[in-house]
N, C-alpha and C positions, 0 to 999 in steps of 0.2 A: 504494500500500500504506500503510495506516494504521500509524503507529509509536507506540511507547510515549511518545515525546516529544509527539506530538499529543494523546494522552489527558491527559498531565500539564498541557499548556498549557490545555486545555479545563477541567480540574478545578481549576486553580490550585494545583497541588502539584508536587513534584519527580518525575522519572522513577522514582527509587528508591521513593518512596511509592506510586506506581502499582503497581510490582512487588510490594511487600509487601502492599498491599491485595488484589490479585488472587490472590496465591499463598498468603497466610496465613502467610508465613514469620516475620513480626513483628507484634506487636499494633498495630492501627491503630484510632483512634476510630471509633465507628459512623457519625458524621456524615461523616467523611472517606471512609470506605469507600463509603457510599452515593453520595457525589459522584463518586468514581472510577468506580464501577460504572455510574452513569448516563452519564458521559462516554464510557466504553467502548462502551455500548450505542448511544448516539447516533452514534458514529463508525464502528461496526462493527468495533471492534478485537477481535482474538483473540490470547490469549497464545501464545507459541511452541509449536509442536507438539513432541511428544516429551518434554516435561518429566515427571519422575517424580512420585510422590506427595509427595515432599519438595521439590518445586520444582526438582529437579536433572535435567539431561538426560544426565549422564555423558559430555559431549562437551567437548573443549577445541578452541578455534579457534587456528590458527597463521597470523598475517599475515606472509607471506613475499613481498613485492612483487618481481616480476621486472623491476627497473629496469635501464636501460642502465648498464653498468659493474659490475654485481653479479657476483661469481664464484659462479655457480649451483651447481657441485659442492660448494663449502663450505657454502652455505646449505642444500642438501639433506642434507648430512651431519648438520648440527645438527638439522634437521627430523626426520630418522630417529631421532636420539637422543631427541627429544621423544616421538615415537610409541612407542618402546620403553619409556620411563619411564612414559608414560600408561597403557600396558597393565598395568603393575604395580599401578595404582590402579583397574583395571577401567574405564578411560575410553577412548573413541575420539577421533580427531583429525580436525578439519575444516581442510583446507588452503586458504588464501585467497591467490591470487597477483595479484588486482586490488586496487588501493589503495582504490577506492570501496566494496568489499565490507565493509571493516572497520566502516564506519558502520552498515550494515544488520545485521551480526552483533551489534554492540554494542547496538543498540536492540531487535531483535526476533527474531533467529535463535536456534535451540536450542543455545547454547553456555554452559557454566557459567563459563568463564574464558577469558582470551586470552593468547597468547604473541605478542609483537610483535618483528619482526626488522628489520634494516637501519635502525637508529635514528640520527637526526640530532642534532647538538648543540642545534638549535632546531626539533625535529621538529614539523610542523604537526598531527600526530595527538595530541600531548600533552594539549591541552585536552579533547578527547573522552575520552581514557583517564581523566583525572582526574574527569570528570563521570559516568562509567558506574556503574551499580549492581551491577557484577560485577567480580571481581578481574582484574588483568592483571599480567604480568611482561614487562619489556623486556629483550631480549637486546642490550644496548648501554647506554651511560651518557650521557644528555643533559647539557647544561651545567647545568641545574637539575633534580635528581632529586626535589625536594620533592614529597611526596604520591604518589610512584610507587614501584615495586619493580623494581630493575634488577640484572642479573647479566651479567658479561662477563669476558673475558680483560682483565687490566690492560695495555692496549696502550701506555700511556705507559711503564710499567715494562719492557715488552718492547723498546721502542725504546731505552731506557736500557741494558738488559742487552746488546744487540748492540754498542752503542758502547763500553761498559765493557770488554767482551771484546776488542774490536779495539784499544782504547787500551793494554790490558795487553800486547798483542803488539807495541807500539811504532809503530802506525800514526798518522800525523799529518794525513792528509787522507782523508776518508770521504765517500761519496755514498749517498743513499737513492733507489732506484728505487721510487716509490710507486704508490699506487692510480691508476686512470684519472682523467683530468681531471674528468669528470662527477661522480665520487664526491666530489671536493673541492668542486665547485660546489654539491652538495647538502649540504655540510658534514656528511658522514657521520662519526659520532663516532669510530669505530675508526681511520679514516685520519688524522684530525686529531690524535687523542691520541698515535698512534705518532710522528707528525712532531714533536709537542711533546717527547716523551721523547728522540727521536734528537737534536734540536737542542740541548736542554738539556744532555744528556750530552756532546755535542761541545764546547759552550761551556765546560763544567766542566773538561774535559781540555785545553782550548786547541787543539782540532783545527780545521782548515779543513773546512767541511762544505757540502754542497749537496743540494737536494731536487728530484727530477724526477718529476712525475706522468707516467704512461706508458700508452699504449694497449696493452691486453693481447693483442697479436697477435704471434705468433712472427716474422712478417716484419719487424716493427719493431725486432727485437733488435739487428741489426747497426748500424743508424743510432744507436740509443741508446748502444751500446758505443763507437762511434766518437766521438760527441759528448763522452762522459765522459772519454775519453783525451785530448781536446783542451783540457780545462780546465786552468787554472793556479792552484794546482798540481793536477796530475792525481791523482785518488784512488788510493791503494794498497789500499783496501778498499771494498767495496760491500755495502750492506744492501738486500735485495729484499723488498718487500711487495706482490707482484704475481705470484701463483702461475703463471699461464700463461707468464710471461716467464722464470722461473727457469732452466730447462734451456736454452732458446734463448740467453739472455744468456751463460751459461757457454761454450756452443759459439761464440758470436760473439767473445768475448774471446780464446778459444784460436785462432780463425782470424786474429785480428789480431796473433798472435804472443806472447800472454801465457800464462804457465803459472799454473795455480791449484793450490796457493796460493803458489808461489815468487815470482811477480811481482804477483799480485793475490789478496787474500783476499775470499771471498764468504760472507755469512751471510744467513739468510732468516727472515721471519715468515710462515708459510704453513699451509694446512689440513692438508697431509701432514707426515710426519716423514721427509724424504728420507734415504736410507741413507748418502750421502756428503757432505752439506752441513750445516755448522754451522747450527742452526736453533732457533727457538722455534715449536713446533707449536700449532695451534688445538686446545684441549681440547674437541672437539665433544661427546663422550659426557658429560663432566662438566657442560658447559653445559646440555645438555638435561635431565639428571637434576636439576640444581639448580633449573632453571626450573620443572619440574613439581612438585618438592617444595615450593617456595615457594608455588605456586598452591594446592596441597592444604592447606598451613598456613593460607593466607588464607581458603579456603573454609570452614575450621573455626574461623575467628575467632582464630587464633593470631597474635600480633604477629610481624612479620618486619622485617629491616633494609631501609632504602631502597636501599642499594647493596652488592652482593657482587662483589668483584673477585678473580678467580683469578690467583695469582702466575704469572709466566712461568717456564718451565723450559727454559733454553738447554742444548742438548747440543752439545758440541764434537766436530767431525769433521774429515775430511781437507781441507775447503775453506778453512780458515783456518790461517794460520801467521805467523811473525814478519815484520815489515815488511822489505822488501829494503833 
């Protein structure tokens, strides 16, 4: 399949110039237009099907790669919010779950703009996103957001909020049961930033702290709980950033003879807002709404901020209490 980058290379121009020359969205010199049209004819390139008379397809693409360790229910909840918000702007949504499809969509498929999920600190997709001639929004904050548009929960502040709450209750040793190991190996931004906030807040309060990446399988919960209780000092409070393990861990600690919160306090950063657990929920609806609003602003040429971080909202419930 001939791509827009092939035409750009043949004509000696950028991909965005090819797009403008063929769509008429911006003025292009007659000589450049002829060169682009000739290259397109020679290569047999056809612009994306479905484009409107104004060069718009009214389609947003959502890159939601189903990688190992990804909590799919949380990803789908945010995706659903993108779909709902896009309908308010009379746009449809194209869901991409294979990583290689992003390149095809970016270069030739009928999508006006892109939403990119599961963002890494040094995500290999960033150079492509910076070079595309169509807008994108990342649901995640990479290490260098320059030239990008990003929106996410402020995970560092979420980690800090959990520890501040536990420190106020008098806890002196805290543990974090974090995302799966492969998520950390990919350097997923949300997981790393939450650890940064958790560790920084523990150091600020002079607390003993430990971080434990965990396989998100309920069968692993008893072993994790047992290992945590064998630490020196043993934690009197646990922060969970691993949704499938939250309820199994509470059950495991109780079977090991601990009462929650009398003997052990538990708080969580999770996609749901559990009725009995002190937690910072993932604001899925707001993330989707913000992402689509930012894309629409960019499509209309309105300047937008590089990074929008949503403040965490910690709700105190029955799972946390004063340190024993």
